[in-house]
C-alpha positions in Angstrom: 6.4 22.7 -55.2 3.3 19.8 -54.4 6.2 18.0 -53.3 8.1 19.6 -51.6 5.0 20.4 -49.6 4.4 16.8 -49.3 7.7 16.2 -48.3 7.5 18.6 -45.4 4.0 17.1 -44.5 6.2 14.1 -44.2 8.8 15.6 -42.0 6.4 17.1 -39.5 4.5 13.8 -39.3 7.3 12.0 -38.2 8.7 14.6 -35.6 5.0 14.5 -34.1 5.0 11.0 -34.3 8.5 10.4 -32.7 7.4 13.0 -29.9 4.4 11.1 -29.1 6.2 7.6 -28.9 9.2 9.1 -26.6 6.4 10.0 -24.3 5.0 7.1 -24.3 8.2 5.1 -23.6 8.6 7.5 -20.1 5.3 7.2 -19.6 5.6 3.2 -19.3 8.8 3.5 -17.5 7.4 5.7 -14.7 4.3 3.2 -14.4 6.7 0.3 -14.0 8.8 2.3 -11.1 11.7 3.5 -12.9 13.1 6.7 -14.4 14.2 5.4 -17.9 13.5 2.4 -20.0 16.3 0.4 -19.1 15.4 0.4 -15.8 12.0 -0.1 -16.5 12.9 -3.5 -18.0 15.0 -4.5 -14.9 12.3 -3.6 -12.7 9.4 -5.8 -15.0 12.1 -8.8 -14.6 12.4 -8.6 -11.0 8.8 -8.7 -10.3 8.6 -11.4 -13.1 11.0 -13.4 -10.8 9.1 -12.5 -7.7 6.0 -14.2 -8.9 7.9 -16.8 -10.3 9.4 -17.5 -6.4 5.8 -16.8 -5.0 4.2 -19.1 -7.0 7.0 -21.9 -6.2 6.2 -21.1 -2.5 2.7 -21.6 -3.3 3.3 -25.0 -5.0 5.8 -26.1 -2.2 3.2 -25.3 0.3 0.3 -27.6 -1.3 2.7 -30.4 -1.8 4.6 -30.1 1.4 2.1 -28.4 3.8 4.9 -25.4 4.7 6.8 -22.9 3.0 10.2 -23.5 2.2 13.4 -21.1 2.0 14.6 -19.9 -1.1 17.7 -22.2 -0.9 15.4 -25.4 -0.2 13.3 -24.4 -3.0 16.3 -24.1 -5.4 17.7 -27.5 -4.3 14.3 -29.4 -4.3 14.5 -28.0 -8.2 10.7 -26.4 -7.6 12.5 -22.9 -8.8 14.8 -22.3 -11.3 15.1 -18.6 -10.8 18.9 -17.6 -9.7 19.3 -15.8 -6.1 19.7 -12.1 -8.1 18.9 -10.1 -11.1 21.6 -7.2 -10.6 21.2 -4.9 -8.8 18.7 -6.8 -6.8 19.0 -9.8 -4.6 15.9 -12.2 -3.5 15.3 -13.4 -0.3 12.2 -15.6 1.2 10.8 -15.0 4.4 8.7 -17.5 5.9 6.4 -18.1 8.9 3.6 -20.9 9.7 1.0 -18.8 8.1 2.7 -17.3 4.8 5.5 -15.6 2.9 7.0 -12.7 1.7 9.4 -12.9 -1.4 11.2 -9.5 -1.1 14.3 -8.0 -4.1 16.4 -5.6 -2.3 18.7 -3.2 -4.5 22.2 -3.3 -3.7 23.1 0.0 -5.0 21.7 3.1 -5.5 20.3 3.5 -9.0 17.8 6.6 -9.0 14.6 5.9 -10.3 14.2 2.4 -9.3 12.5 1.2 -5.7 14.9 0.2 -2.9 12.9 -3.0 -2.2 10.2 -4.7 -4.0 8.3 -7.5 -2.4 4.9 -10.3 -3.2 3.5 -11.9 -0.1 1.3 -15.5 -0.2 -1.8 -13.3 -1.5 0.3 -12.3 -4.6 0.2 -8.6 -3.5 3.0 -6.8 -4.7 4.1 -3.9 -2.8 7.3 -1.2 -3.2 9.4 0.9 -0.9 11.4 4.1 -2.0 
């Protein structure tokens, strides 16, 4: 009888643990700007790419004294990031005083931002 009680206690503990795990995964996805774990991973990857491109822009400005386009960064081998991470494509908007790296979502995937961007101050913005 005590073995059955112990087994039932174990099953209940596993159920409670799985519930909290699922709830935590859902909360982490929402915090990343996505509606499920897969899209959360995609959004985190895009944010990482944006950060890498922004750092390459800052490095180029330190060396050349100007900001460069995405094509110039890639051709000068200052950057090894691809021009896109589906469903997002990247572009760089430059001016004499700064830059903005933008990732735009091509296809409509619910729960993901339409546009993510980072500027020369490394400030991220997202638009739905």
